[in-house]
C-alpha positions as CSV (number, residue, x, y, z in Angstrom):
1,F,-30.1,18.4,-14.2
2,F,-32.9,20.0,-12.0
3,F,-32.3,18.3,-9.2
4,N,-31.7,20.1,-5.7
5,M,-29.0,22.5,-6.8
6,S,-28.4,23.1,-2.8
7,C,-26.8,19.9,-2.8
8,V,-24.0,20.8,-4.8
9,V,-23.3,24.4,-3.2
10,R,-23.2,22.5,0.1
11,L,-20.6,20.0,-1.0
12,L,-18.7,22.6,-2.9
13,A,-18.3,25.2,0.0
14,S,-17.3,21.6,2.5
15,V,-14.2,21.9,0.9
16,G,-14.0,25.5,1.1
17,F,-14.7,25.4,4.3
18,L,-12.1,23.1,5.3
19,L,-9.7,25.5,3.8
20,F,-10.8,28.3,5.7
21,L,-10.3,26.0,8.8
22,S,-6.7,25.2,7.7
23,A,-6.2,28.8,7.7
24,A,-7.6,29.4,10.9
25,L,-5.4,26.1,12.4
26,T,-2.1,26.5,10.7
27,P,1.0,29.1,11.0
28,W,1.0,32.0,8.7
29,Y,4.6,32.8,8.5
30,F,8.0,31.3,8.6
31,E,11.6,32.0,9.1
32,F,14.6,29.5,8.0
33,I,18.0,29.8,8.1
34,G,20.4,27.2,7.1
35,G,24.1,26.8,6.6
36,G,27.9,26.1,8.1
37,V,31.1,24.9,7.4
38,A,31.7,21.4,8.4
39,Q,28.4,20.3,8.2
40,Y,25.1,21.4,7.5
41,S,22.5,22.7,10.0
42,Y,19.3,24.4,10.2
43,E,16.7,26.3,12.5
44,A,12.8,27.1,11.6
45,T,10.3,28.4,13.2
46,S,6.5,29.1,12.5
47,H,4.4,31.5,14.0
48,H,0.8,31.4,14.6
49,F,-1.6,33.7,17.2
50,L,-1.8,31.2,19.8
51,Y,1.6,28.6,19.3
52,I,5.2,29.0,17.4
53,V,6.3,25.8,16.1
54,S,10.3,25.6,15.8
55,W,12.5,22.2,14.6
56,S,16.8,22.3,14.1
57,G,18.8,19.8,12.7
58,C,22.1,18.8,11.0
59,T,23.2,16.3,8.6
60,E,26.0,14.7,10.6
61,S,26.6,15.0,14.7
62,C,23.0,16.2,15.7
63,D,19.8,15.2,16.4
64,F,16.2,16.7,15.2
65,K,14.2,18.5,17.3
66,Y,10.9,19.5,17.2
67,D,8.9,22.0,19.4
68,V,5.6,23.8,19.8
69,E,5.0,26.0,22.9
70,F,2.4,28.5,23.5
71,W,3.3,32.1,22.5
72,D,3.1,34.5,25.6
73,F,0.8,37.3,24.8
74,G,4.0,39.8,26.3
75,E,6.3,39.0,24.0
76,D,6.2,41.0,20.4
77,S,3.4,43.0,20.9
78,D,3.0,44.4,17.7
79,V,3.6,41.5,16.1
80,H,1.2,39.5,18.1
81,A,-1.8,41.9,17.6
82,I,-1.5,41.8,13.7
83,Y,-1.8,38.1,14.1
84,G,-4.7,38.3,16.3
85,I,-7.0,40.7,14.2
86,T,-6.1,38.3,11.0
87,W,-6.6,34.9,13.1
88,S,-9.7,37.0,14.6
89,L,-11.7,37.2,11.1
90,T,-10.0,33.9,9.8
91,V,-12.6,32.4,12.2
92,L,-15.3,34.7,11.1
93,A,-14.9,33.7,7.5
94,T,-14.7,29.9,8.8
95,I,-17.7,30.4,11.0
96,F,-19.7,32.2,7.4
97,S,-18.1,29.3,4.9
98,M,-20.4,27.2,7.8
99,F,-23.3,28.4,7.3
100,V,-23.0,27.7,3.5
101,I,-23.0,24.2,4.4
102,L,-26.1,24.7,6.8
103,T,-28.2,26.4,4.5
104,G,-27.2,25.6,1.1
105,K,-27.1,29.4,0.3
106,A,-24.1,30.8,-1.8
107,V,-25.0,34.4,-0.5
108,T,-23.1,33.7,3.0
109,G,-20.1,32.8,1.3
110,V,-19.5,36.6,0.2
111,C,-18.9,37.1,3.7
112,S,-16.4,34.6,4.3
113,I,-14.3,35.9,0.9
114,V,-14.8,39.6,2.2
115,L,-13.4,38.9,6.3
116,E,-10.4,36.8,4.9
117,I,-9.6,39.5,2.1
118,V,-9.3,41.8,5.1
119,A,-7.5,39.5,7.3
120,L,-4.9,39.4,4.5
121,C,-4.3,43.0,4.1
122,I,-3.8,43.3,7.4
123,F,-1.3,40.8,7.6
124,F,0.9,42.6,5.5
125,A,1.3,45.1,8.5
126,V,3.6,42.6,10.2
127,T,6.6,44.0,8.6
128,P,6.0,47.3,10.1
129,A,4.9,45.6,13.3
130,Y,8.3,43.7,13.3
131,N,10.4,47.0,13.1
132,A,8.7,48.1,15.7
133,D,9.5,45.1,18.1
134,T,12.9,44.7,16.8
135,M,15.8,47.0,18.3
136,V,18.3,46.4,15.2
137,C,16.6,45.7,12.0
138,E,19.0,45.1,9.4
139,N,17.0,42.3,7.5
140,G,14.2,39.9,7.2
141,P,10.9,40.1,8.5
142,C,11.3,43.6,9.9
143,D,12.7,44.6,6.3
144,Q,10.1,43.1,3.7
145,F,7.4,40.9,3.7
146,A,9.4,38.1,2.0
147,G,12.9,37.3,1.0
148,Y,15.7,35.3,0.7
149,Q,19.1,36.1,1.4
150,E,22.8,34.4,1.1
151,Y,25.7,34.5,3.3
152,D,29.2,34.0,2.0
153,G,32.0,33.8,4.1
154,L,33.2,31.7,7.4
155,F,28.9,30.9,7.8
156,D,28.1,30.1,4.0
157,G,24.2,29.8,4.3
158,S,21.1,31.1,3.5
159,Y,18.1,33.0,5.5
160,V,14.2,32.7,4.1
161,W,11.7,34.1,5.2
162,G,7.7,34.5,4.1
163,P,4.2,33.2,4.5
164,S,3.9,29.8,5.4
165,F,0.7,27.4,5.0
166,G,-2.1,29.3,6.7
167,W,-1.5,32.4,4.3
168,I,-1.4,29.9,1.2
169,A,-4.7,28.0,2.5
170,A,-6.4,31.5,3.3
171,I,-6.1,32.5,-0.5
172,L,-6.8,29.4,-1.7
173,A,-10.2,29.3,0.3
174,I,-11.1,32.6,-0.9
175,C,-10.9,31.5,-4.3
176,W,-12.5,28.5,-3.8
177,M,-15.6,29.9,-2.3
178,G,-15.8,32.7,-4.9
179,L,-16.0,29.4,-7.4
180,V,-18.9,28.3,-4.6
181,T,-20.3,31.8,-4.6
182,L,-20.5,32.0,-8.9
183,V,-21.9,28.3,-8.6
184,G,-24.6,29.3,-6.5
185,C,-25.6,32.5,-8.4
186,C,-25.8,30.5,-11.7
187,C,-27.8,27.7,-10.2
188,C,-30.7,30.0,-8.5
189,C,-30.9,32.0,-12.0
190,V,-31.4,28.7,-14.2
191,N,-33.8,27.5,-11.2
192,C,-35.7,31.0,-11.4
193,F,-36.2,30.8,-15.6
194,C,-37.0,27.3,-15.3
195,G,-39.6,28.0,-12.3
196,K,-41.1,30.8,-14.8
197,K,-41.4,28.8,-17.7
198,K,-43.1,26.1,-15.8
199,D,-45.6,28.1,-14.4
200,N,-46.0,29.6,-17.9
201,Y,-46.7,26.4,-19.3
202,E,-49.1,25.2,-16.6
203,I,-51.4,28.4,-17.2
204,Q,-51.1,27.8,-20.9
205,I,-52.6,24.3,-20.2
206,S,-55.2,25.4,-18.0
207,D,-56.6,27.9,-20.0
208,Y,-56.8,25.6,-23.1
209,Q,-58.9,23.0,-20.9
210,Q,-61.4,25.6,-19.7
211,T,-62.0,27.1,-23.3
212,T,-61.6,23.6,-24.8
213,Y,-63.6,21.7,-22.4
214,P,-66.9,22.0,-20.8
215,P,-66.7,22.0,-16.9
216,E,-67.0,19.0,-15.2
217,Y,-69.3,18.5,-12.5
218,S,-68.2,15.4,-9.4
219,H,-71.2,13.5,-7.8
220,N,-70.2,12.1,-4.6
221,P,-72.0,8.3,-5.0
222,S,-73.0,8.1,-1.4
223,T,-75.3,10.9,-2.0
224,P,-78.5,9.1,-3.3
225,V,-80.1,10.6,-6.3
226,F,-84.0,11.6,-6.2
227,T,-86.0,9.4,-9.1
228,P,-89.6,10.3,-9.2
229,S,-91.9,7.0,-9.0
230,P,-94.3,6.3,-11.5
231,T,-98.4,7.1,-10.2
232,Y,-100.6,4.2,-10.9
233,H,-104.8,5.2,-11.9
234,S,-107.2,2.7,-11.2
235,T,-109.3,3.7,-14.3
236,N,-109.3,2.2,-17.0
237,E,-106.4,-0.1,-15.5
238,T,-103.6,2.0,-17.2
239,Y,-100.9,4.2,-15.4
240,E,-99.7,7.0,-16.2
241,E,-95.9,8.0,-15.3
242,Y,-95.0,11.5,-14.6
243,S,-91.3,12.5,-14.7
244,S,-91.9,15.6,-12.2
245,P,-94.2,16.2,-9.9
246,K,-97.4,18.3,-10.8
247,K,-97.3,21.9,-10.6
248,E,-100.0,24.0,-9.2
249,F,-100.5,27.9,-10.1
250,Y,-102.7,30.2,-8.4
251,Q,-105.0,31.9,-10.2
252,I,-105.7,35.8,-9.7
253,P,-109.5,35.8,-10.1
254,Q,-110.7,38.2,-12.9
255,Y,-113.1,41.3,-11.7
256,T,-116.2,41.6,-13.9
257,P,-118.1,45.2,-14.2
258,E,-121.6,44.9,-13.7
């Protein structure tokens, strides 16, 4: 269990990074209308800050059409401004989530969470923005954030509008990065607790060694050891061995009064 917890944080943060990246690249809002009398036909559009995706088709006599076009900045200025602010905040959140992968610290994930929450809150202003850019507003995005309406009569169909894949990916990214931050905090607390416990154990062992065993002195084998050589006296053909050199003491002369 006591392996490098930053690897776990990096692995979990990589999933959060992919969710933030999906939120930054995919559309955040869609509109779908379908119905008909003789045959069922449908048309849908999805809006991103940089592009608009549209597709249409029917059940019998028409072909499926799919188109992606760049969203001109002169069209729907208020709505486009809301999309631009939310997209910029999402890109910043994606960058901060990448820092979690690089550093292995989940603290920077809090910045991603805060930025994406702000982006989601700002995006709710898309409804008044649609109302400001629309001359006549009866229903749809200019009336409420998400909804469903059915048409009866000559044209029998339905109209659906609301948040799309990018908005859902942003919510999932917030929840996942919150989990990553929680796991990172728990791992940090466990490492700190185990580190203090290990330090206290090493201190106790060192104190026990100092109080139980005498200090050990190391000797370098390459350093020669002085061993006094025996001294031989030729008198009586015997020798005396001295283990230490002779010491001479200085005698102080004594004064004798006359």
